[in-house]
Phi, psi and omega in degrees: 000140180270170183302319183296309180298324184284324191240347184249138175225152175235115183224121182302341180271354181240121178050043177055030176085006177290150176296131180230165171287128183310136177079005180227177172248022180271116185276154172302319180304315180298316180297315180296321178298316179297317178296322184292337178263010172097005177292141179276165174306314184297321178297318179295316180296322179293322180286333184230085186301340180282345181278152172235166180304323180300327179294318179294318178297323178295321178297318178294319179295320178298315179298317179298313181297322179296315180292327178297330182267357182276138178253123178259130180244111179293142177242154181290144176284132178269127183278000000 
């Protein structure tokens, strides 16, 4: 089983269907936001005792997989 399947769930009844760490209400978005402002893994783990390093890695893997499947369509710049 991969990290995403093991640790990430999407359930319309939990956090309005946002991807979360299974068994929590901690969203992938929250983890990515914390990482993007420079919080370390350890800081995130200290703030959220239910999380483990594998959960943070799963959030990163989910983001990567999502972006790999995204199609970007460039649009012309309007003058």
